[in-house]
N, CA, C and O atoms as a GROMACS GRO file, in nm:
protein
  340
    1MET      N    1  -8.734  26.757   2.910
    1MET     CA    2  -8.716  26.690   2.821
    1MET      C    3  -8.642  26.719   2.702
    1MET      O    4  -8.662  26.824   2.641
    2CYS      N    5  -8.549  26.626   2.660
    2CYS     CA    6  -8.477  26.669   2.541
    2CYS      C    7  -8.534  26.609   2.422
    2CYS      O    8  -8.620  26.521   2.429
    3LEU      N    9  -8.485  26.658   2.300
    3LEU     CA   10  -8.525  26.618   2.163
    3LEU      C   11  -8.443  26.596   2.068
    3LEU      O   12  -8.399  26.699   2.016
    4GLY      N   13  -8.406  26.500   2.027
    4GLY     CA   14  -8.288  26.496   1.902
    4GLY      C   15  -8.382  26.470   1.802
    4GLY      O   16  -8.486  26.406   1.818
    5VAL      N   17  -8.336  26.530   1.684
    5VAL     CA   18  -8.409  26.544   1.560
    5VAL      C   19  -8.323  26.461   1.454
    5VAL      O   20  -8.200  26.474   1.458
    6PRO      N   21  -8.373  26.388   1.372
    6PRO     CA   22  -8.328  26.346   1.270
    6PRO      C   23  -8.302  26.448   1.128
    6PRO      O   24  -8.389  26.517   1.075
    7GLY      N   25  -8.162  26.436   1.084
    7GLY     CA   26  -8.110  26.509   0.995
    7GLY      C   27  -8.010  26.432   0.892
    7GLY      O   28  -7.945  26.331   0.919
    8LYS      N   29  -8.014  26.506   0.762
    8LYS     CA   30  -7.912  26.418   0.669
    8LYS      C   31  -7.780  26.518   0.668
    8LYS      O   32  -7.789  26.639   0.689
    9ILE      N   33  -7.672  26.458   0.643
    9ILE     CA   34  -7.534  26.527   0.644
    9ILE      C   35  -7.540  26.557   0.478
    9ILE      O   36  -7.555  26.472   0.390
   10VAL      N   37  -7.525  26.691   0.459
   10VAL     CA   38  -7.544  26.720   0.321
   10VAL      C   39  -7.389  26.771   0.266
   10VAL      O   40  -7.356  26.776   0.147
   11ARG      N   41  -7.309  26.804   0.373
   11ARG     CA   42  -7.124  26.819   0.330
   11ARG      C   43  -7.072  26.848   0.455
   11ARG      O   44  -7.126  26.920   0.540
   12TRP      N   45  -6.956  26.787   0.466
   12TRP     CA   46  -6.837  26.803   0.568
   12TRP      C   47  -6.803  26.939   0.572
   12TRP      O   48  -6.828  26.997   0.466
   13LEU      N   49  -6.752  27.014   0.667
   13LEU     CA   50  -6.698  27.154   0.634
   13LEU      C   51  -6.573  27.147   0.691
   13LEU      O   52  -6.475  27.209   0.650
   14GLU      N   53  -6.577  27.055   0.803
   14GLU     CA   54  -6.436  27.048   0.891
   14GLU      C   55  -6.441  26.907   0.955
   14GLU      O   56  -6.547  26.869   1.006
   15HIS      N   57  -6.329  26.828   0.954
   15HIS     CA   58  -6.331  26.672   0.969
   15HIS      C   59  -6.259  26.669   1.107
   15HIS      O   60  -6.293  26.581   1.186
   16GLU      N   61  -6.173  26.747   1.139
   16GLU     CA   62  -6.080  26.738   1.248
   16GLU      C   63  -6.135  26.765   1.390
   16GLU      O   64  -6.162  26.884   1.408
   17PRO      N   65  -6.157  26.690   1.487
   17PRO     CA   66  -6.237  26.689   1.629
   17PRO      C   67  -6.124  26.815   1.673
   17PRO      O   68  -6.023  26.849   1.612
   18PRO      N   69  -6.171  26.862   1.781
   18PRO     CA   70  -6.315  26.873   1.833
   18PRO      C   71  -6.388  26.964   1.766
   18PRO      O   72  -6.502  26.990   1.808
   19MET      N   73  -6.326  27.041   1.628
   19MET     CA   74  -6.418  27.140   1.548
   19MET      C   75  -6.477  27.082   1.440
   19MET      O   76  -6.511  27.155   1.347
   20ALA      N   77  -6.499  26.944   1.434
   20ALA     CA   78  -6.574  26.861   1.313
   20ALA      C   79  -6.691  26.917   1.292
   20ALA      O   80  -6.768  26.898   1.386
   21CYS      N   81  -6.747  26.994   1.183
   21CYS     CA   82  -6.875  27.016   1.176
   21CYS      C   83  -6.902  27.015   1.018
   21CYS      O   84  -6.814  27.007   0.932
   22GLY      N   85  -7.036  27.024   0.998
   22GLY     CA   86  -7.092  26.990   0.850
   22GLY      C   87  -7.235  27.028   0.832
   22GLY      O   88  -7.312  27.016   0.928
   23GLU      N   89  -7.267  27.063   0.742
   23GLU     CA   90  -7.374  27.106   0.704
   23GLU      C   91  -7.512  26.989   0.710
   23GLU      O   92  -7.506  26.889   0.639
   24VAL      N   93  -7.595  27.006   0.774
   24VAL     CA   94  -7.706  26.896   0.818
   24VAL      C   95  -7.828  26.965   0.769
   24VAL      O   96  -7.849  27.084   0.791
   25GLU      N   97  -7.918  26.879   0.692
   25GLU     CA   98  -8.052  26.916   0.645
   25GLU      C   99  -8.161  26.866   0.708
   25GLU      O  100  -8.165  26.744   0.718
   26PHE      N  101  -8.269  26.942   0.764
   26PHE     CA  102  -8.381  26.896   0.866
   26PHE      C  103  -8.500  26.926   0.758
   26PHE      O  104  -8.547  27.039   0.747
   27ASP      N  105  -8.536  26.835   0.692
   27ASP     CA  106  -8.676  26.844   0.606
   27ASP      C  107  -8.685  26.983   0.533
   27ASP      O  108  -8.781  27.060   0.543
   28GLY      N  109  -8.569  27.006   0.456
   28GLY     CA  110  -8.549  27.120   0.380
   28GLY      C  111  -8.482  27.245   0.434
   28GLY      O  112  -8.459  27.343   0.365
   29THR      N  113  -8.453  27.234   0.562
   29THR     CA  114  -8.373  27.364   0.637
   29THR      C  115  -8.237  27.302   0.676
   29THR      O  116  -8.223  27.202   0.745
   30ARG      N  117  -8.132  27.383   0.618
   30ARG     CA  118  -8.000  27.335   0.666
   30ARG      C  119  -7.936  27.414   0.769
   30ARG      O  120  -7.948  27.537   0.771
   31ARG      N  121  -7.878  27.359   0.844
   31ARG     CA  122  -7.810  27.408   0.969
   31ARG      C  123  -7.654  27.346   1.001
   31ARG      O  124  -7.630  27.225   0.996
   32VAL      N  125  -7.558  27.445   1.035
   32VAL     CA  126  -7.417  27.367   1.051
   32VAL      C  127  -7.435  27.326   1.174
   32VAL      O  128  -7.500  27.395   1.252
   33CYS      N  129  -7.370  27.184   1.219
   33CYS     CA  130  -7.374  27.103   1.339
   33CYS      C  131  -7.249  27.063   1.354
   33CYS      O  132  -7.171  27.045   1.260
   34ASN      N  133  -7.220  27.045   1.488
   34ASN     CA  134  -7.080  26.948   1.511
   34ASN      C  135  -7.124  26.800   1.503
   34ASN      O  136  -7.227  26.743   1.538
   35LEU      N  137  -6.998  26.754   1.438
   35LEU     CA  138  -7.004  26.622   1.410
   35LEU      C  139  -6.907  26.546   1.451
   35LEU      O  140  -6.879  26.445   1.387
   36ALA      N  141  -6.828  26.584   1.577
   36ALA     CA  142  -6.739  26.529   1.619
   36ALA      C  143  -6.777  26.394   1.705
   36ALA      O  144  -6.686  26.316   1.736
   37CYS      N  145  -6.897  26.370   1.738
   37CYS     CA  146  -6.930  26.249   1.801
   37CYS      C  147  -6.970  26.119   1.670
   37CYS      O  148  -6.991  25.999   1.684
   38VAL      N  149  -6.969  26.191   1.569
   38VAL     CA  150  -7.004  26.082   1.465
   38VAL      C  151  -6.881  26.092   1.342
   38VAL      O  152  -6.903  26.111   1.223
   39PRO      N  153  -6.781  26.080   1.390
   39PRO     CA  154  -6.682  26.098   1.288
   39PRO      C  155  -6.694  25.989   1.141
   39PRO      O  156  -6.668  26.017   1.024
   40GLU      N  157  -6.732  25.886   1.190
   40GLU     CA  158  -6.748  25.770   1.076
   40GLU      C  159  -6.871  25.804   0.971
   40GLU      O  160  -6.898  25.738   0.870
   41ALA      N  161  -6.940  25.927   1.019
   41ALA     CA  162  -7.057  25.937   0.927
   41ALA      C  163  -7.011  26.012   0.781
   41ALA      O  164  -6.909  26.082   0.776
   42ALA      N  165  -7.090  25.991   0.676
   42ALA     CA  166  -7.063  26.039   0.560
   42ALA      C  167  -7.180  26.110   0.516
   42ALA      O  168  -7.291  26.104   0.570
   43VAL      N  169  -7.142  26.196   0.388
   43VAL     CA  170  -7.239  26.282   0.316
   43VAL      C  171  -7.336  26.195   0.295
   43VAL      O  172  -7.296  26.084   0.259
   44GLY      N  173  -7.471  26.211   0.307
   44GLY     CA  174  -7.598  26.128   0.292
   44GLY      C  175  -7.653  26.072   0.396
   44GLY      O  176  -7.774  26.048   0.399
   45ASP      N  177  -7.559  26.039   0.508
   45ASP     CA  178  -7.596  25.966   0.603
   45ASP      C  179  -7.689  26.067   0.691
   45ASP      O  180  -7.673  26.189   0.701
   46TYR      N  181  -7.790  25.985   0.753
   46TYR     CA  182  -7.866  26.046   0.880
   46TYR      C  183  -7.809  26.026   0.995
   46TYR      O  184  -7.748  25.924   1.027
   47VAL      N  185  -7.832  26.160   1.087
   47VAL     CA  186  -7.776  26.177   1.221
   47VAL      C  187  -7.884  26.232   1.277
   47VAL      O  188  -7.963  26.308   1.221
   48ILE      N  189  -7.889  26.177   1.432
   48ILE     CA  190  -7.979  26.281   1.535
   48ILE      C  191  -7.890  26.362   1.592
   48ILE      O  192  -7.777  26.338   1.635
   49VAL      N  193  -7.964  26.484   1.586
   49VAL     CA  194  -7.906  26.607   1.625
   49VAL      C  195  -7.964  26.654   1.753
   49VAL      O  196  -8.087  26.646   1.757
   50HIS      N  197  -7.909  26.700   1.855
   50HIS     CA  198  -7.943  26.746   1.980
   50HIS      C  199  -7.878  26.882   2.021
   50HIS      O  200  -7.757  26.873   2.039
   51ALA      N  201  -7.932  27.006   2.040
   51ALA     CA  202  -7.879  27.132   2.057
   51ALA      C  203  -7.735  27.133   1.966
   51ALA      O  204  -7.625  27.141   2.019
   52GLY      N  205  -7.750  27.127   1.854
   52GLY     CA  206  -7.671  27.165   1.740
   52GLY      C  207  -7.551  27.042   1.743
   52GLY      O  208  -7.454  27.049   1.667
   53VAL      N  209  -7.565  26.949   1.822
   53VAL     CA  210  -7.456  26.819   1.811
   53VAL      C  211  -7.517  26.687   1.755
   53VAL      O  212  -7.611  26.636   1.816
   54ALA      N  213  -7.474  26.637   1.658
   54ALA     CA  214  -7.508  26.511   1.596
   54ALA      C  215  -7.449  26.404   1.697
   54ALA      O  216  -7.327  26.392   1.708
   55ILE      N  217  -7.536  26.328   1.769
   55ILE     CA  218  -7.479  26.253   1.865
   55ILE      C  219  -7.475  26.080   1.834
   55ILE      O  220  -7.415  25.998   1.904
   56THR      N  221  -7.552  26.053   1.714
   56THR     CA  222  -7.544  25.922   1.675
   56THR      C  223  -7.594  25.928   1.528
   56THR      O  224  -7.668  26.018   1.487
   57ARG      N  225  -7.549  25.829   1.453
   57ARG     CA  226  -7.609  25.780   1.304
   57ARG      C  227  -7.740  25.724   1.340
   57ARG      O  228  -7.782  25.689   1.450
   58LEU      N  229  -7.808  25.721   1.200
   58LEU     CA  230  -7.938  25.662   1.208
   58LEU      C  231  -7.946  25.608   1.074
   58LEU      O  232  -7.902  25.675   0.982
   59ASP      N  233  -8.005  25.480   1.050
   59ASP     CA  234  -8.030  25.441   0.899
   59ASP      C  235  -8.135  25.512   0.846
   59ASP      O  236  -8.223  25.568   0.912
   60ALA      N  237  -8.124  25.508   0.712
   60ALA     CA  238  -8.245  25.583   0.650
   60ALA      C  239  -8.401  25.534   0.668
   60ALA      O  240  -8.502  25.599   0.643
   61GLU      N  241  -8.392  25.419   0.710
   61GLU     CA  242  -8.565  25.363   0.701
   61GLU      C  243  -8.584  25.423   0.865
   61GLU      O  244  -8.683  25.487   0.899
   62GLU      N  245  -8.488  25.394   0.944
   62GLU     CA  246  -8.548  25.485   1.093
   62GLU      C  247  -8.546  25.618   1.090
   62GLU      O  248  -8.608  25.675   1.180
   63ALA      N  249  -8.483  25.693   0.996
   63ALA     CA  250  -8.476  25.844   1.000
   63ALA      C  251  -8.637  25.888   0.917
   63ALA      O  252  -8.711  25.979   0.955
   64ASP      N  253  -8.657  25.815   0.824
   64ASP     CA  254  -8.773  25.839   0.746
   64ASP      C  255  -8.928  25.804   0.833
   64ASP      O  256  -9.036  25.863   0.826
   65ARG      N  257  -8.890  25.696   0.909
   65ARG     CA  258  -9.017  25.674   1.031
   65ARG      C  259  -9.010  25.785   1.133
   65ARG      O  260  -9.114  25.820   1.190
   66LEU      N  261  -8.909  25.835   1.156
   66LEU     CA  262  -8.903  25.940   1.273
   66LEU      C  263  -8.952  26.079   1.196
   66LEU      O  264  -9.029  26.159   1.249
   67LEU      N  265  -8.909  26.093   1.092
   67LEU     CA  266  -8.949  26.225   1.016
   67LEU      C  267  -9.083  26.226   1.002
   67LEU      O  268  -9.143  26.328   1.035
   68GLY      N  269  -9.152  26.119   0.955
   68GLY     CA  270  -9.297  26.095   0.947
   68GLY      C  271  -9.373  26.126   1.057
   68GLY      O  272  -9.474  26.195   1.057
   69GLU      N  273  -9.310  26.061   1.166
   69GLU     CA  274  -9.407  26.101   1.302
   69GLU      C  275  -9.404  26.262   1.327
   69GLU      O  276  -9.505  26.328   1.348
   70LEU      N  277  -9.288  26.309   1.321
   70LEU     CA  278  -9.266  26.432   1.340
   70LEU      C  279  -9.356  26.513   1.258
   70LEU      O  280  -9.419  26.599   1.319
   71ARG      N  281  -9.371  26.504   1.145
   71ARG     CA  282  -9.458  26.566   1.046
   71ARG      C  283  -9.597  26.533   1.106
   71ARG      O  284  -9.662  26.633   1.138
   72ALA      N  285  -9.645  26.432   1.123
   72ALA     CA  286  -9.782  26.406   1.164
   72ALA      C  287  -9.815  26.502   1.299
   72ALA      O  288  -9.919  26.566   1.307
   73LEU      N  289  -9.726  26.503   1.390
   73LEU     CA  290  -9.752  26.633   1.510
   73LEU      C  291  -9.786  26.744   1.454
   73LEU      O  292  -9.862  26.819   1.516
   74CYS      N  293  -9.745  26.776   1.343
   74CYS     CA  294  -9.757  26.912   1.270
   74CYS      C  295  -9.887  26.941   1.215
   74CYS      O  296  -9.936  27.054   1.205
   75GLU      N  297  -9.948  26.817   1.177
   75GLU     CA  298 -10.090  26.816   1.094
   75GLU      C  299 -10.196  26.844   1.210
   75GLU      O  300 -10.199  26.798   1.325
   76PRO      N  301 -10.286  26.940   1.140
   76PRO     CA  302 -10.402  26.975   1.224
   76PRO      C  303 -10.514  26.868   1.254
   76PRO      O  304 -10.547  26.813   1.149
   77THR      N  305 -10.572  26.829   1.346
   77THR     CA  306 -10.641  26.756   1.369
   77THR      C  307 -10.790  26.771   1.392
   77THR      O  308 -10.824  26.878   1.442
   78ALA      N  309 -10.887  26.680   1.364
   78ALA     CA  310 -11.011  26.710   1.370
   78ALA      C  311 -11.082  26.734   1.512
   78ALA      O  312 -11.037  26.658   1.598
   79PRO      N  313 -11.168  26.808   1.550
   79PRO     CA  314 -11.219  26.824   1.687
   79PRO      C  315 -11.287  26.670   1.704
   79PRO      O  316 -11.344  26.604   1.618
   80ASP      N  317 -11.261  26.641   1.833
   80ASP     CA  318 -11.306  26.520   1.864
   80ASP      C  319 -11.455  26.559   1.913
   80ASP      O  320 -11.476  26.640   2.003
   81ASP      N  321 -11.551  26.493   1.847
   81ASP     CA  322 -11.690  26.526   1.847
   81ASP      C  323 -11.760  26.470   1.996
   81ASP      O  324 -11.865  26.511   2.045
   82SER      N  325 -11.663  26.354   2.057
   82SER     CA  326 -11.729  26.307   2.194
   82SER      C  327 -11.690  26.392   2.291
   82SER      O  328 -11.758  26.392   2.394
   83ALA      N  329 -11.591  26.468   2.282
   83ALA     CA  330 -11.539  26.557   2.398
   83ALA      C  331 -11.666  26.654   2.444
   83ALA      O  332 -11.744  26.710   2.366
   84THR      N  333 -11.668  26.661   2.587
   84THR     CA  334 -11.750  26.742   2.651
   84THR      C  335 -11.676  26.857   2.729
   84THR      O  336 -11.563  26.840   2.774
   85LEU      N  337 -11.744  26.973   2.743
   85LEU     CA  338 -11.678  27.083   2.803
   85LEU      C  339 -11.761  27.098   2.944
   85LEU      O  340 -11.731  27.187   3.024
   0.00000   0.00000   0.00000
């Protein structure tokens, strides 16, 4: 299974393909990612990043929804009282 994670472009470092790259923020953590597949993206845009490569742009509403779902996966859950061993 592959996982693409939404991140926000905070600055472009290089615009020319194939080395187009920029700094992308993932919930407070910043990483340099390849942006060659999204040359139309601008600072402030959200992108889906897989293996260090931004593969598509994403609108802010959808990015917020996905980030909320990812955060929920990290929240501890209460034990299920109906579970039997």
